[in-house]
C-alpha positions in Angstrom: -2.5 -19.6 3.1 0.8 -18.1 4.3 1.3 -15.8 1.4 -2.4 -14.3 2.1 -1.4 -13.8 5.8 1.6 -11.8 5.1 -0.1 -9.8 2.4 -2.9 -8.9 4.9 -0.4 -8.0 7.5 1.2 -5.7 4.9 -2.0 -3.8 4.0 -2.7 -3.4 8.0 0.6 -1.9 8.1 -0.4 0.3 5.4 -3.8 1.5 7.2 -1.7 2.1 10.3 0.7 4.4 9.0 -1.7 6.1 6.7 -4.1 6.9 9.9 -0.9 8.3 11.7 -0.2 10.7 8.7 3.0 8.8 7.9 3.1 9.0 4.0 6.7 7.8 3.8 5.9 4.9 5.7 2.8 4.3 3.4 4.6 4.2 0.3 7.4 1.9 1.9 4.9 -0.5 2.6 2.9 -0.3 -0.5 6.4 -1.2 -2.0 6.7 -4.3 0.1 3.1 -5.5 -1.0 3.8 -4.8 -4.5 7.0 -6.8 -4.2 4.8 -9.8 -2.4 2.1 -9.4 -5.2 4.8 -9.8 -7.8 6.4 -12.8 -6.2 2.8 -14.5 -6.3 2.3 -13.6 -9.9 -0.7 -11.1 -9.1 0.6 -9.0 -12.3 -2.8 -7.3 -12.7 -3.1 -6.1 -9.7 0.6 -4.9 -9.3 0.2 -3.0 -12.7 -2.9 -1.2 -11.3 -1.7 -0.4 -7.8 1.8 1.1 -9.4 -0.6 3.2 -11.9 -2.6 4.4 -8.7 0.8 5.1 -6.6 2.1 6.9 -9.2 -0.7 9.0 -10.3 -1.5 10.2 -6.8 0.3 11.9 -3.8 0.3 9.7 -0.7 0.7 12.4 1.5 -2.7 14.0 -0.1 -4.7 10.8 0.5 -3.3 11.0 4.2 -4.2 14.5 4.7 -7.9 13.8 3.0 -8.3 10.8 5.2 -7.4 12.9 8.4 -10.0 15.5 7.3 -13.1 13.0 7.2 
């Protein structure tokens, strides 16, 4: 249960920094989330998220979110 709360807290941080337009913080906290998920053995989720992060620009994602 404690791990789940930490994961969600990190997701909330990622969303907050994305809405603020801070792509570096989004990337930093995404890495924190990846480390937490790796520690919990969530290898499939980690692989998928790493692929998404490497294949897209966080800055572009933030800019797109601001335009909507």
